[in-house]
C-alpha positions as CSV (number, residue, x, y, z in Angstrom):
1,X,1.2,-10.6,-2.9
2,X,1.6,-13.5,-5.3
3,X,2.4,-12.6,-8.9
4,X,4.8,-14.2,-11.3
5,X,5.3,-10.9,-13.1
6,X,7.6,-9.3,-10.5
7,X,10.0,-9.8,-7.6
8,X,7.7,-8.3,-5.0
9,X,6.7,-11.6,-3.5
10,X,5.2,-11.0,-0.1
11,X,5.0,-7.2,-0.4
12,X,1.7,-5.4,-0.5
13,X,0.9,-1.7,0.1
14,X,-1.1,-1.1,3.2
15,X,-2.4,1.9,5.1
16,X,-1.5,1.8,8.8
17,X,-4.5,3.0,10.7
18,X,-3.2,2.6,14.3
19,X,-0.2,1.3,16.1
20,X,-0.9,-0.1,19.6
21,X,0.3,-2.4,22.4
22,X,-1.8,-5.2,23.8
23,X,-2.3,-5.1,27.6
24,X,-0.3,-7.9,29.2
25,X,-3.4,-9.6,30.5
26,X,-4.1,-10.5,26.8
27,X,-0.7,-12.0,26.1
28,X,2.9,-11.0,25.6
29,X,3.8,-9.4,22.3
30,X,7.4,-8.3,22.0
31,X,6.7,-5.5,19.5
32,X,3.8,-3.1,19.1
33,X,1.1,-4.1,16.6
34,X,-0.4,-2.2,13.7
35,X,-3.9,-2.3,12.3
36,X,-3.4,-2.2,8.5
37,X,-5.9,-1.8,5.6
38,X,-4.6,-3.4,2.4
39,X,-4.4,-2.4,-1.2
40,X,-4.5,-4.7,-4.2
41,X,-1.3,-6.6,-5.1
42,X,1.2,-5.3,-7.6
43,X,0.4,-6.5,-11.1
44,X,2.0,-5.1,-14.3
45,X,3.3,-1.5,-14.5
46,X,1.2,0.9,-16.5
47,X,3.0,1.0,-19.8
48,X,3.1,4.8,-20.3
49,X,4.1,5.6,-16.7
50,X,6.2,2.6,-15.5
51,X,4.3,2.8,-12.2
52,X,2.0,0.2,-10.6
53,X,-1.7,1.0,-10.2
54,X,-3.3,-0.2,-7.0
55,X,-6.7,0.3,-5.3
56,X,-8.3,-0.7,-2.0
57,X,-8.6,-4.4,-1.5
58,X,-12.0,-5.7,-0.4
59,X,-13.3,-9.0,0.9
60,X,-17.1,-9.3,1.0
61,X,-17.7,-5.6,0.7
62,X,-15.4,-4.8,3.6
63,X,-11.8,-3.5,3.4
64,X,-9.3,-6.3,3.7
65,X,-7.4,-5.6,6.9
66,X,-5.0,-7.3,9.3
67,X,-3.3,-6.8,12.6
68,X,0.5,-7.3,12.2
69,X,3.6,-6.7,14.2
70,X,5.2,-3.4,13.3
71,X,8.4,-5.4,12.5
72,X,6.6,-6.6,9.3
73,X,6.3,-3.0,8.0
74,X,9.1,-2.6,5.4
75,X,8.9,1.1,4.4
76,X,6.6,4.0,3.5
77,X,5.6,4.5,-0.1
78,X,4.3,7.5,-2.0
79,X,0.8,7.1,-3.6
80,X,-0.3,9.4,-6.4
81,X,-4.1,9.6,-6.8
82,X,-5.3,8.5,-10.3
83,X,-7.2,11.7,-11.2
84,X,-8.7,10.7,-14.5
85,X,-9.7,13.4,-16.9
86,X,-10.4,16.0,-14.2
87,X,-9.4,16.4,-10.6
88,X,-12.3,16.2,-8.1
89,X,-12.2,19.6,-6.4
90,X,-13.7,18.2,-3.2
91,X,-10.6,16.0,-2.5
92,X,-8.3,17.3,0.2
93,X,-5.0,16.0,1.6
94,X,-6.7,14.7,4.7
95,X,-9.3,12.6,2.9
96,X,-7.9,11.7,-0.6
97,X,-6.9,8.2,0.5
98,X,-10.5,7.6,1.4
99,X,-12.1,9.2,-1.6
100,X,-9.9,8.2,-4.5
101,X,-10.5,4.8,-6.0
102,X,-7.1,4.1,-7.6
103,X,-3.5,5.2,-7.0
104,X,-0.1,4.9,-8.7
105,X,2.8,3.8,-6.5
106,X,5.5,6.5,-7.1
107,X,8.7,4.6,-7.8
108,X,10.5,7.8,-8.8
109,X,10.4,9.4,-5.3
110,X,13.6,7.8,-4.0
111,X,16.4,6.3,-6.2
112,X,16.3,3.0,-4.3
113,X,12.6,2.7,-5.1
114,X,13.3,3.5,-8.7
115,X,15.9,0.7,-8.8
116,X,13.6,-1.8,-7.0
117,X,10.5,-1.1,-9.2
118,X,12.3,-0.6,-12.5
119,X,15.1,-3.1,-12.6
120,X,14.1,-6.0,-10.3
121,X,11.2,-7.1,-12.5
122,X,11.5,-10.6,-14.0
């Protein structure tokens, strides 16, 4: 993430799809690897909520994804679907991350997240 609006330099929300080890015949990796699909960078908090809105990140009509060492994963975050004027009744807990187009990053779930998101902004 690169934005002059906040102190989240280098942090982006990603969905870990799988954690795996590479067989030794393909090289030595000290830590397991993770296949991660990325969301858009943090921008400016939504004024009424104080939360950041993110969505899936795409490159050429494909989800932007990477394989990274698990040691680069900082923490989990809580995403709240952006429902709009009405909630889609077909969404379920097991597929809402796939079906919803936008999310809010819940900075109020843990007090440390609240401090990070609320008070460390330039």
